mmCIF file of the N, C-alpha and C atoms, coordinates in Angstrom:
data_MODEL
# 
_entry.id   MODEL 
# 
loop_
_atom_site.group_PDB 
_atom_site.id 
_atom_site.type_symbol 
_atom_site.label_atom_id 
_atom_site.label_alt_id 
_atom_site.label_comp_id 
_atom_site.label_asym_id 
_atom_site.label_entity_id 
_atom_site.label_seq_id 
_atom_site.pdbx_PDB_ins_code 
_atom_site.Cartn_x 
_atom_site.Cartn_y 
_atom_site.Cartn_z 
_atom_site.occupancy 
_atom_site.B_iso_or_equiv 
_atom_site.pdbx_formal_charge 
_atom_site.auth_seq_id 
_atom_site.auth_comp_id 
_atom_site.auth_asym_id 
_atom_site.auth_atom_id 
_atom_site.pdbx_PDB_model_num 
ATOM 1   N N  . UNK A 1 1  ? 13.626  4.414   7.934   1.00 0.00 ? 1  UNK A N  1 
ATOM 2   C CA . UNK A 1 1  ? 12.786  5.156   6.923   1.00 0.00 ? 1  UNK A CA 1 
ATOM 3   C C  . UNK A 1 1  ? 12.437  4.542   6.235   1.00 0.00 ? 1  UNK A C  1 
ATOM 4   N N  . UNK A 1 2  ? 13.454  3.643   5.614   1.00 0.00 ? 2  UNK A N  1 
ATOM 5   C CA . UNK A 1 2  ? 14.050  2.369   4.494   1.00 0.00 ? 2  UNK A CA 1 
ATOM 6   C C  . UNK A 1 2  ? 12.517  1.732   4.498   1.00 0.00 ? 2  UNK A C  1 
ATOM 7   N N  . UNK A 1 3  ? 12.820  0.796   5.992   1.00 0.00 ? 3  UNK A N  1 
ATOM 8   C CA . UNK A 1 3  ? 11.648  -0.175  5.772   1.00 0.00 ? 3  UNK A CA 1 
ATOM 9   C C  . UNK A 1 3  ? 10.282  0.484   5.661   1.00 0.00 ? 3  UNK A C  1 
ATOM 10  N N  . UNK A 1 4  ? 10.191  1.191   6.130   1.00 0.00 ? 4  UNK A N  1 
ATOM 11  C CA . UNK A 1 4  ? 8.594   2.480   5.590   1.00 0.00 ? 4  UNK A CA 1 
ATOM 12  C C  . UNK A 1 4  ? 8.631   2.027   4.244   1.00 0.00 ? 4  UNK A C  1 
ATOM 13  N N  . UNK A 1 5  ? 9.908   3.105   3.206   1.00 0.00 ? 5  UNK A N  1 
ATOM 14  C CA . UNK A 1 5  ? 9.466   3.278   2.286   1.00 0.00 ? 5  UNK A CA 1 
ATOM 15  C C  . UNK A 1 5  ? 9.392   1.943   1.728   1.00 0.00 ? 5  UNK A C  1 
ATOM 16  N N  . UNK A 1 6  ? 9.962   1.174   1.429   1.00 0.00 ? 6  UNK A N  1 
ATOM 17  C CA . UNK A 1 6  ? 9.566   -0.256  1.133   1.00 0.00 ? 6  UNK A CA 1 
ATOM 18  C C  . UNK A 1 6  ? 8.106   -0.501  1.414   1.00 0.00 ? 6  UNK A C  1 
ATOM 19  N N  . UNK A 1 7  ? 7.740   -0.812  2.576   1.00 0.00 ? 7  UNK A N  1 
ATOM 20  C CA . UNK A 1 7  ? 6.281   -1.100  2.761   1.00 0.00 ? 7  UNK A CA 1 
ATOM 21  C C  . UNK A 1 7  ? 5.686   -0.404  2.500   1.00 0.00 ? 7  UNK A C  1 
ATOM 22  N N  . UNK A 1 8  ? 5.880   0.917   2.125   1.00 0.00 ? 8  UNK A N  1 
ATOM 23  C CA . UNK A 1 8  ? 4.636   1.555   1.188   1.00 0.00 ? 8  UNK A CA 1 
ATOM 24  C C  . UNK A 1 8  ? 4.567   1.432   -0.162  1.00 0.00 ? 8  UNK A C  1 
ATOM 25  N N  . UNK A 1 9  ? 5.816   0.404   -0.575  1.00 0.00 ? 9  UNK A N  1 
ATOM 26  C CA . UNK A 1 9  ? 5.638   0.733   -2.249  1.00 0.00 ? 9  UNK A CA 1 
ATOM 27  C C  . UNK A 1 9  ? 5.151   -1.129  -2.163  1.00 0.00 ? 9  UNK A C  1 
ATOM 28  N N  . UNK A 1 10 ? 5.488   -1.991  -1.761  1.00 0.00 ? 10 UNK A N  1 
ATOM 29  C CA . UNK A 1 10 ? 5.448   -3.519  -1.582  1.00 0.00 ? 10 UNK A CA 1 
ATOM 30  C C  . UNK A 1 10 ? 4.277   -3.856  -1.322  1.00 0.00 ? 10 UNK A C  1 
ATOM 31  N N  . UNK A 1 11 ? 3.446   -3.368  0.023   1.00 0.00 ? 11 UNK A N  1 
ATOM 32  C CA . UNK A 1 11 ? 2.461   -3.796  0.742   1.00 0.00 ? 11 UNK A CA 1 
ATOM 33  C C  . UNK A 1 11 ? 1.183   -2.688  -0.162  1.00 0.00 ? 11 UNK A C  1 
ATOM 34  N N  . UNK A 1 12 ? 1.357   -1.799  0.369   1.00 0.00 ? 12 UNK A N  1 
ATOM 35  C CA . UNK A 1 12 ? 0.616   -0.213  -0.798  1.00 0.00 ? 12 UNK A CA 1 
ATOM 36  C C  . UNK A 1 12 ? 0.570   -0.285  -2.250  1.00 0.00 ? 12 UNK A C  1 
ATOM 37  N N  . UNK A 1 13 ? 0.792   0.253   -2.931  1.00 0.00 ? 13 UNK A N  1 
ATOM 38  C CA . UNK A 1 13 ? 1.440   0.672   -4.096  1.00 0.00 ? 13 UNK A CA 1 
ATOM 39  C C  . UNK A 1 13 ? 1.116   -0.415  -4.783  1.00 0.00 ? 13 UNK A C  1 
ATOM 40  N N  . UNK A 1 14 ? 1.833   -1.355  -4.805  1.00 0.00 ? 14 UNK A N  1 
ATOM 41  C CA . UNK A 1 14 ? 2.229   -2.771  -5.628  1.00 0.00 ? 14 UNK A CA 1 
ATOM 42  C C  . UNK A 1 14 ? 0.409   -3.349  -5.535  1.00 0.00 ? 14 UNK A C  1 
ATOM 43  N N  . UNK A 1 15 ? -0.251  -3.658  -4.766  1.00 0.00 ? 15 UNK A N  1 
ATOM 44  C CA . UNK A 1 15 ? -1.532  -4.478  -4.530  1.00 0.00 ? 15 UNK A CA 1 
ATOM 45  C C  . UNK A 1 15 ? -2.598  -3.795  -5.739  1.00 0.00 ? 15 UNK A C  1 
ATOM 46  N N  . UNK A 1 16 ? -2.324  -2.531  -5.310  1.00 0.00 ? 16 UNK A N  1 
ATOM 47  C CA . UNK A 1 16 ? -3.288  -1.545  -6.053  1.00 0.00 ? 16 UNK A CA 1 
ATOM 48  C C  . UNK A 1 16 ? -2.703  -1.222  -7.760  1.00 0.00 ? 16 UNK A C  1 
ATOM 49  N N  . UNK A 1 17 ? -1.856  -1.653  -7.632  1.00 0.00 ? 17 UNK A N  1 
ATOM 50  C CA . UNK A 1 17 ? -1.370  -1.776  -9.247  1.00 0.00 ? 17 UNK A CA 1 
ATOM 51  C C  . UNK A 1 17 ? -1.586  -3.273  -10.305 1.00 0.00 ? 17 UNK A C  1 
ATOM 52  N N  . UNK A 1 18 ? -1.612  -4.291  -9.034  1.00 0.00 ? 18 UNK A N  1 
ATOM 53  C CA . UNK A 1 18 ? -1.731  -5.443  -9.270  1.00 0.00 ? 18 UNK A CA 1 
ATOM 54  C C  . UNK A 1 18 ? -3.248  -5.274  -9.868  1.00 0.00 ? 18 UNK A C  1 
ATOM 55  N N  . UNK A 1 19 ? -4.302  -4.975  -8.680  1.00 0.00 ? 19 UNK A N  1 
ATOM 56  C CA . UNK A 1 19 ? -5.711  -5.037  -9.287  1.00 0.00 ? 19 UNK A CA 1 
ATOM 57  C C  . UNK A 1 19 ? -5.727  -4.552  -10.576 1.00 0.00 ? 19 UNK A C  1 
ATOM 58  N N  . UNK A 1 20 ? -5.040  -3.182  -10.892 1.00 0.00 ? 20 UNK A N  1 
ATOM 59  C CA . UNK A 1 20 ? -5.567  -2.274  -12.149 1.00 0.00 ? 20 UNK A CA 1 
ATOM 60  C C  . UNK A 1 20 ? -5.122  -3.129  -13.588 1.00 0.00 ? 20 UNK A C  1 
ATOM 61  N N  . UNK A 1 21 ? -4.201  -4.004  -13.221 1.00 0.00 ? 21 UNK A N  1 
ATOM 62  C CA . UNK A 1 21 ? -3.688  -4.778  -14.116 1.00 0.00 ? 21 UNK A CA 1 
ATOM 63  C C  . UNK A 1 21 ? -4.550  -5.631  -14.650 1.00 0.00 ? 21 UNK A C  1 
ATOM 64  N N  . UNK A 1 22 ? -4.748  -6.112  -13.726 1.00 0.00 ? 22 UNK A N  1 
ATOM 65  C CA . UNK A 1 22 ? -6.206  -7.457  -14.011 1.00 0.00 ? 22 UNK A CA 1 
ATOM 66  C C  . UNK A 1 22 ? -7.460  -6.858  -14.360 1.00 0.00 ? 22 UNK A C  1 
ATOM 67  N N  . UNK A 1 23 ? -7.776  -5.349  -13.941 1.00 0.00 ? 23 UNK A N  1 
ATOM 68  C CA . UNK A 1 23 ? -9.017  -4.989  -14.853 1.00 0.00 ? 23 UNK A CA 1 
ATOM 69  C C  . UNK A 1 23 ? -8.876  -4.742  -15.883 1.00 0.00 ? 23 UNK A C  1 
ATOM 70  N N  . UNK A 1 24 ? -7.460  -4.491  -16.003 1.00 0.00 ? 24 UNK A N  1 
ATOM 71  C CA . UNK A 1 24 ? -6.808  -3.574  -17.796 1.00 0.00 ? 24 UNK A CA 1 
ATOM 72  C C  . UNK A 1 24 ? -6.945  -5.129  -18.775 1.00 0.00 ? 24 UNK A C  1 
ATOM 73  N N  . UNK A 1 25 ? -6.821  -6.329  -18.378 1.00 0.00 ? 25 UNK A N  1 
ATOM 74  C CA . UNK A 1 25 ? -7.453  -7.314  -18.734 1.00 0.00 ? 25 UNK A CA 1 
ATOM 75  C C  . UNK A 1 25 ? -8.731  -7.599  -19.801 1.00 0.00 ? 25 UNK A C  1 
ATOM 76  N N  . UNK A 1 26 ? -9.847  -7.004  -19.162 1.00 0.00 ? 26 UNK A N  1 
ATOM 77  C CA . UNK A 1 26 ? -11.064 -7.145  -20.155 1.00 0.00 ? 26 UNK A CA 1 
ATOM 78  C C  . UNK A 1 26 ? -11.581 -8.201  -19.747 1.00 0.00 ? 26 UNK A C  1 
ATOM 79  N N  . UNK A 1 27 ? -11.122 -8.920  -18.652 1.00 0.00 ? 27 UNK A N  1 
ATOM 80  C CA . UNK A 1 27 ? -11.625 -10.332 -18.539 1.00 0.00 ? 27 UNK A CA 1 
ATOM 81  C C  . UNK A 1 27 ? -12.346 -10.507 -16.780 1.00 0.00 ? 27 UNK A C  1 
ATOM 82  N N  . UNK A 1 28 ? -13.452 -10.858 -16.527 1.00 0.00 ? 28 UNK A N  1 
ATOM 83  C CA . UNK A 1 28 ? -14.258 -10.474 -15.428 1.00 0.00 ? 28 UNK A CA 1 
ATOM 84  C C  . UNK A 1 28 ? -14.019 -10.905 -14.052 1.00 0.00 ? 28 UNK A C  1 
ATOM 85  N N  . UNK A 1 29 ? -12.870 -12.544 -14.653 1.00 0.00 ? 29 UNK A N  1 
ATOM 86  C CA . UNK A 1 29 ? -12.300 -13.409 -13.683 1.00 0.00 ? 29 UNK A CA 1 
ATOM 87  C C  . UNK A 1 29 ? -11.394 -12.962 -12.685 1.00 0.00 ? 29 UNK A C  1 
ATOM 88  N N  . UNK A 1 30 ? -11.094 -12.143 -14.017 1.00 0.00 ? 30 UNK A N  1 
ATOM 89  C CA . UNK A 1 30 ? -9.035  -11.830 -13.175 1.00 0.00 ? 30 UNK A CA 1 
ATOM 90  C C  . UNK A 1 30 ? -9.535  -10.676 -12.256 1.00 0.00 ? 30 UNK A C  1 
ATOM 91  N N  . UNK A 1 31 ? -10.398 -9.983  -13.534 1.00 0.00 ? 31 UNK A N  1 
ATOM 92  C CA . UNK A 1 31 ? -10.510 -8.824  -12.630 1.00 0.00 ? 31 UNK A CA 1 
ATOM 93  C C  . UNK A 1 31 ? -10.791 -8.561  -11.291 1.00 0.00 ? 31 UNK A C  1 
ATOM 94  N N  . UNK A 1 32 ? -11.871 -9.550  -10.792 1.00 0.00 ? 32 UNK A N  1 
ATOM 95  C CA . UNK A 1 32 ? -12.178 -10.212 -9.438  1.00 0.00 ? 32 UNK A CA 1 
ATOM 96  C C  . UNK A 1 32 ? -11.260 -10.965 -9.161  1.00 0.00 ? 32 UNK A C  1 
ATOM 97  N N  . UNK A 1 33 ? -10.029 -11.379 -9.501  1.00 0.00 ? 33 UNK A N  1 
ATOM 98  C CA . UNK A 1 33 ? -9.041  -12.260 -8.239  1.00 0.00 ? 33 UNK A CA 1 
ATOM 99  C C  . UNK A 1 33 ? -8.053  -11.186 -8.014  1.00 0.00 ? 33 UNK A C  1 
ATOM 100 N N  . UNK A 1 34 ? -8.098  -10.049 -8.849  1.00 0.00 ? 34 UNK A N  1 
ATOM 101 C CA . UNK A 1 34 ? -7.548  -8.856  -9.118  1.00 0.00 ? 34 UNK A CA 1 
ATOM 102 C C  . UNK A 1 34 ? -7.835  -8.038  -7.319  1.00 0.00 ? 34 UNK A C  1 
ATOM 103 N N  . UNK A 1 35 ? -8.848  -7.597  -7.851  1.00 0.00 ? 35 UNK A N  1 
ATOM 104 C CA . UNK A 1 35 ? -9.253  -7.176  -6.556  1.00 0.00 ? 35 UNK A CA 1 
ATOM 105 C C  . UNK A 1 35 ? -9.727  -7.995  -4.878  1.00 0.00 ? 35 UNK A C  1 
ATOM 106 N N  . UNK A 1 36 ? -9.986  -8.772  -5.141  1.00 0.00 ? 36 UNK A N  1 
ATOM 107 C CA . UNK A 1 36 ? -10.097 -9.596  -3.742  1.00 0.00 ? 36 UNK A CA 1 
ATOM 108 C C  . UNK A 1 36 ? -8.609  -9.728  -3.630  1.00 0.00 ? 36 UNK A C  1 
ATOM 109 N N  . UNK A 1 37 ? -7.452  -10.285 -4.065  1.00 0.00 ? 37 UNK A N  1 
ATOM 110 C CA . UNK A 1 37 ? -6.339  -10.017 -3.614  1.00 0.00 ? 37 UNK A CA 1 
ATOM 111 C C  . UNK A 1 37 ? -5.937  -8.384  -2.663  1.00 0.00 ? 37 UNK A C  1 
ATOM 112 N N  . UNK A 1 38 ? -6.036  -7.603  -3.928  1.00 0.00 ? 38 UNK A N  1 
ATOM 113 C CA . UNK A 1 38 ? -5.599  -6.386  -3.764  1.00 0.00 ? 38 UNK A CA 1 
ATOM 114 C C  . UNK A 1 38 ? -6.029  -6.166  -2.299  1.00 0.00 ? 38 UNK A C  1 
ATOM 115 N N  . UNK A 1 39 ? -7.415  -6.113  -2.206  1.00 0.00 ? 39 UNK A N  1 
ATOM 116 C CA . UNK A 1 39 ? -8.435  -5.328  -0.841  1.00 0.00 ? 39 UNK A CA 1 
ATOM 117 C C  . UNK A 1 39 ? -7.672  -6.361  0.190   1.00 0.00 ? 39 UNK A C  1 
ATOM 118 N N  . UNK A 1 40 ? -7.466  -7.671  0.400   1.00 0.00 ? 40 UNK A N  1 
ATOM 119 C CA . UNK A 1 40 ? -7.160  -8.472  1.174   1.00 0.00 ? 40 UNK A CA 1 
ATOM 120 C C  . UNK A 1 40 ? -5.354  -7.992  1.883   1.00 0.00 ? 40 UNK A C  1 
ATOM 121 N N  . UNK A 1 41 ? -4.961  -7.538  0.884   1.00 0.00 ? 41 UNK A N  1 
ATOM 122 C CA . UNK A 1 41 ? -3.303  -6.755  1.172   1.00 0.00 ? 41 UNK A CA 1 
ATOM 123 C C  . UNK A 1 41 ? -3.277  -6.022  1.429   1.00 0.00 ? 41 UNK A C  1 
ATOM 124 N N  . UNK A 1 42 ? -4.332  -4.725  1.254   1.00 0.00 ? 42 UNK A N  1 
ATOM 125 C CA . UNK A 1 42 ? -3.808  -3.691  1.422   1.00 0.00 ? 42 UNK A CA 1 
ATOM 126 C C  . UNK A 1 42 ? -5.012  -3.512  3.046   1.00 0.00 ? 42 UNK A C  1 
ATOM 127 N N  . UNK A 1 43 ? -5.977  -4.307  2.955   1.00 0.00 ? 43 UNK A N  1 
ATOM 128 C CA . UNK A 1 43 ? -6.194  -4.525  4.360   1.00 0.00 ? 43 UNK A CA 1 
ATOM 129 C C  . UNK A 1 43 ? -5.865  -4.284  5.664   1.00 0.00 ? 43 UNK A C  1 
ATOM 130 N N  . UNK A 1 44 ? -4.965  -5.712  5.424   1.00 0.00 ? 44 UNK A N  1 
ATOM 131 C CA . UNK A 1 44 ? -3.616  -5.806  6.202   1.00 0.00 ? 44 UNK A CA 1 
ATOM 132 C C  . UNK A 1 44 ? -2.341  -5.201  6.690   1.00 0.00 ? 44 UNK A C  1 
ATOM 133 N N  . UNK A 1 45 ? -2.299  -4.322  5.220   1.00 0.00 ? 45 UNK A N  1 
ATOM 134 C CA . UNK A 1 45 ? -0.730  -3.220  4.969   1.00 0.00 ? 45 UNK A CA 1 
ATOM 135 C C  . UNK A 1 45 ? -1.326  -2.377  6.454   1.00 0.00 ? 45 UNK A C  1 
ATOM 136 N N  . UNK A 1 46 ? -3.003  -1.354  5.883   1.00 0.00 ? 46 UNK A N  1 
ATOM 137 C CA . UNK A 1 46 ? -3.160  -0.563  6.744   1.00 0.00 ? 46 UNK A CA 1 
ATOM 138 C C  . UNK A 1 46 ? -3.603  -0.976  8.031   1.00 0.00 ? 46 UNK A C  1 
ATOM 139 N N  . UNK A 1 47 ? -3.991  -1.908  8.150   1.00 0.00 ? 47 UNK A N  1 
ATOM 140 C CA . UNK A 1 47 ? -3.771  -2.027  9.832   1.00 0.00 ? 47 UNK A CA 1 
ATOM 141 C C  . UNK A 1 47 ? -2.899  -2.391  10.677  1.00 0.00 ? 47 UNK A C  1 
ATOM 142 N N  . UNK A 1 48 ? -1.802  -2.809  10.494  1.00 0.00 ? 48 UNK A N  1 
ATOM 143 C CA . UNK A 1 48 ? -0.113  -2.994  10.666  1.00 0.00 ? 48 UNK A CA 1 
ATOM 144 C C  . UNK A 1 48 ? 0.363   -1.118  10.640  1.00 0.00 ? 48 UNK A C  1 
ATOM 145 N N  . UNK A 1 49 ? 0.104   -0.555  9.644   1.00 0.00 ? 49 UNK A N  1 
ATOM 146 C CA . UNK A 1 49 ? 0.480   0.802   9.442   1.00 0.00 ? 49 UNK A CA 1 
ATOM 147 C C  . UNK A 1 49 ? -0.353  1.835   10.666  1.00 0.00 ? 49 UNK A C  1 
ATOM 148 N N  . UNK A 1 50 ? -1.912  1.618   10.754  1.00 0.00 ? 50 UNK A N  1 
ATOM 149 C CA . UNK A 1 50 ? -2.474  2.216   11.638  1.00 0.00 ? 50 UNK A CA 1 
ATOM 150 C C  . UNK A 1 50 ? -2.132  2.291   13.105  1.00 0.00 ? 50 UNK A C  1 
ATOM 151 N N  . UNK A 1 51 ? -1.597  1.017   13.780  1.00 0.00 ? 51 UNK A N  1 
ATOM 152 C CA . UNK A 1 51 ? -0.762  0.658   14.997  1.00 0.00 ? 51 UNK A CA 1 
ATOM 153 C C  . UNK A 1 51 ? 0.221   1.356   15.326  1.00 0.00 ? 51 UNK A C  1 
ATOM 154 N N  . UNK A 1 52 ? 1.367   1.049   13.604  1.00 0.00 ? 52 UNK A N  1 
ATOM 155 C CA . UNK A 1 52 ? 2.537   1.667   13.887  1.00 0.00 ? 52 UNK A CA 1 
ATOM 156 C C  . UNK A 1 52 ? 2.684   3.485   13.960  1.00 0.00 ? 52 UNK A C  1 
ATOM 157 N N  . UNK A 1 53 ? 1.697   3.822   13.409  1.00 0.00 ? 53 UNK A N  1 
ATOM 158 C CA . UNK A 1 53 ? 1.964   5.264   13.083  1.00 0.00 ? 53 UNK A CA 1 
ATOM 159 C C  . UNK A 1 53 ? 0.366   5.794   14.044  1.00 0.00 ? 53 UNK A C  1 
ATOM 160 N N  . UNK A 1 54 ? 0.164   5.909   14.718  1.00 0.00 ? 54 UNK A N  1 
ATOM 161 C CA . UNK A 1 54 ? -0.718  5.896   15.712  1.00 0.00 ? 54 UNK A CA 1 
ATOM 162 C C  . UNK A 1 54 ? 0.191   7.209   16.116  1.00 0.00 ? 54 UNK A C  1 
ATOM 163 N N  . UNK A 1 55 ? -0.468  8.379   16.096  1.00 0.00 ? 55 UNK A N  1 
ATOM 164 C CA . UNK A 1 55 ? 0.293   9.660   17.124  1.00 0.00 ? 55 UNK A CA 1 
ATOM 165 C C  . UNK A 1 55 ? 0.984   10.357  16.300  1.00 0.00 ? 55 UNK A C  1 
ATOM 166 N N  . UNK A 1 56 ? 1.399   9.643   15.115  1.00 0.00 ? 56 UNK A N  1 
ATOM 167 C CA . UNK A 1 56 ? 2.685   10.020  13.992  1.00 0.00 ? 56 UNK A CA 1 
ATOM 168 C C  . UNK A 1 56 ? 2.042   11.755  13.341  1.00 0.00 ? 56 UNK A C  1 
ATOM 169 N N  . UNK A 1 57 ? 3.109   12.333  13.233  1.00 0.00 ? 57 UNK A N  1 
ATOM 170 C CA . UNK A 1 57 ? 2.819   13.301  12.025  1.00 0.00 ? 57 UNK A CA 1 
ATOM 171 C C  . UNK A 1 57 ? 3.334   12.747  11.023  1.00 0.00 ? 57 UNK A C  1 
ATOM 172 N N  . UNK A 1 58 ? 4.484   12.484  10.844  1.00 0.00 ? 58 UNK A N  1 
ATOM 173 C CA . UNK A 1 58 ? 5.344   11.985  10.114  1.00 0.00 ? 58 UNK A CA 1 
ATOM 174 C C  . UNK A 1 58 ? 5.639   10.326  10.359  1.00 0.00 ? 58 UNK A C  1 
ATOM 175 N N  . UNK A 1 59 ? 6.166   9.456   9.185   1.00 0.00 ? 59 UNK A N  1 
ATOM 176 C CA . UNK A 1 59 ? 6.203   8.064   9.269   1.00 0.00 ? 59 UNK A CA 1 
ATOM 177 C C  . UNK A 1 59 ? 6.822   7.634   9.899   1.00 0.00 ? 59 UNK A C  1 
ATOM 178 N N  . UNK A 1 60 ? 8.120   8.344   9.579   1.00 0.00 ? 60 UNK A N  1 
ATOM 179 C CA . UNK A 1 60 ? 9.512   8.005   10.951  1.00 0.00 ? 60 UNK A CA 1 
ATOM 180 C C  . UNK A 1 60 ? 10.009  8.826   11.769  1.00 0.00 ? 60 UNK A C  1 
ATOM 181 N N  . UNK A 1 61 ? 8.916   9.698   11.960  1.00 0.00 ? 61 UNK A N  1 
ATOM 182 C CA . UNK A 1 61 ? 9.726   10.680  13.051  1.00 0.00 ? 61 UNK A CA 1 
ATOM 183 C C  . UNK A 1 61 ? 9.238   12.397  13.089  1.00 0.00 ? 61 UNK A C  1 
ATOM 184 N N  . UNK A 1 62 ? 9.449   13.350  14.140  1.00 0.00 ? 62 UNK A N  1 
ATOM 185 C CA . UNK A 1 62 ? 9.476   14.712  13.786  1.00 0.00 ? 62 UNK A CA 1 
ATOM 186 C C  . UNK A 1 62 ? 9.194   14.840  12.251  1.00 0.00 ? 62 UNK A C  1 
ATOM 187 N N  . UNK A 1 63 ? 10.026  14.636  11.509  1.00 0.00 ? 63 UNK A N  1 
ATOM 188 C CA . UNK A 1 63 ? 10.400  15.038  10.207  1.00 0.00 ? 63 UNK A CA 1 
ATOM 189 C C  . UNK A 1 63 ? 10.038  14.632  8.710   1.00 0.00 ? 63 UNK A C  1 
ATOM 190 N N  . UNK A 1 64 ? 9.935   15.129  8.025   1.00 0.00 ? 64 UNK A N  1 
ATOM 191 C CA . UNK A 1 64 ? 9.489   14.534  7.072   1.00 0.00 ? 64 UNK A CA 1 
ATOM 192 C C  . UNK A 1 64 ? 10.236  13.869  5.919   1.00 0.00 ? 64 UNK A C  1 
ATOM 193 N N  . UNK A 1 65 ? 10.038  12.393  5.635   1.00 0.00 ? 65 UNK A N  1 
ATOM 194 C CA . UNK A 1 65 ? 11.487  11.559  5.165   1.00 0.00 ? 65 UNK A CA 1 
ATOM 195 C C  . UNK A 1 65 ? 10.458  11.235  3.447   1.00 0.00 ? 65 UNK A C  1 
ATOM 196 N N  . UNK A 1 66 ? 11.981  10.714  3.024   1.00 0.00 ? 66 UNK A N  1 
ATOM 197 C CA . UNK A 1 66 ? 11.621  9.390   1.992   1.00 0.00 ? 66 UNK A CA 1 
ATOM 198 C C  . UNK A 1 66 ? 10.313  8.708   1.793   1.00 0.00 ? 66 UNK A C  1 
ATOM 199 N N  . UNK A 1 67 ? 10.608  8.399   3.569   1.00 0.00 ? 67 UNK A N  1 
ATOM 200 C CA . UNK A 1 67 ? 9.039   7.075   3.424   1.00 0.00 ? 67 UNK A CA 1 
ATOM 201 C C  . UNK A 1 67 ? 7.711   8.036   3.462   1.00 0.00 ? 67 UNK A C  1 
ATOM 202 N N  . UNK A 1 68 ? 7.608   8.898   4.174   1.00 0.00 ? 68 UNK A N  1 
ATOM 203 C CA . UNK A 1 68 ? 6.120   9.696   3.847   1.00 0.00 ? 68 UNK A CA 1 
ATOM 204 C C  . UNK A 1 68 ? 6.177   10.367  2.227   1.00 0.00 ? 68 UNK A C  1 
ATOM 205 N N  . UNK A 1 69 ? 7.193   10.530  1.269   1.00 0.00 ? 69 UNK A N  1 
ATOM 206 C CA . UNK A 1 69 ? 6.793   10.842  0.113   1.00 0.00 ? 69 UNK A CA 1 
ATOM 207 C C  . UNK A 1 69 ? 6.208   9.898   -0.586  1.00 0.00 ? 69 UNK A C  1 
ATOM 208 N N  . UNK A 1 70 ? 6.898   7.992   0.040   1.00 0.00 ? 70 UNK A N  1 
ATOM 209 C CA . UNK A 1 70 ? 6.530   6.845   -0.357  1.00 0.00 ? 70 UNK A CA 1 
ATOM 210 C C  . UNK A 1 70 ? 5.163   6.874   -0.230  1.00 0.00 ? 70 UNK A C  1 
ATOM 211 N N  . UNK A 1 71 ? 4.522   7.207   0.727   1.00 0.00 ? 71 UNK A N  1 
ATOM 212 C CA . UNK A 1 71 ? 3.631   6.569   0.294   1.00 0.00 ? 71 UNK A CA 1 
ATOM 213 C C  . UNK A 1 71 ? 2.232   7.944   0.150   1.00 0.00 ? 71 UNK A C  1 
ATOM 214 N N  . UNK A 1 72 ? 2.599   8.549   -0.393  1.00 0.00 ? 72 UNK A N  1 
ATOM 215 C CA . UNK A 1 72 ? 1.560   9.975   -0.610  1.00 0.00 ? 72 UNK A CA 1 
ATOM 216 C C  . UNK A 1 72 ? 1.950   10.350  -2.142  1.00 0.00 ? 72 UNK A C  1 
ATOM 217 N N  . UNK A 1 73 ? 2.661   9.554   -3.049  1.00 0.00 ? 73 UNK A N  1 
ATOM 218 C CA . UNK A 1 73 ? 2.894   9.696   -4.329  1.00 0.00 ? 73 UNK A CA 1 
ATOM 219 C C  . UNK A 1 73 ? 2.127   9.065   -5.463  1.00 0.00 ? 73 UNK A C  1 
# 
């Protein structure tokens, strides 16, 4: 459970936050770099998650856990 919680925080939420942070600078070059890096990282994380979570209702098994909350907020 803790592994998936960390994965969602570090490999899903962080790239999105990085892209937003770069966009807020107002610099079009930084905006594009942030968007490109976030897209690459999110595509990699989502591809891994799709394979790991296929057929599951919740991230770590039959019950809703911290890992599920982490990926939904």
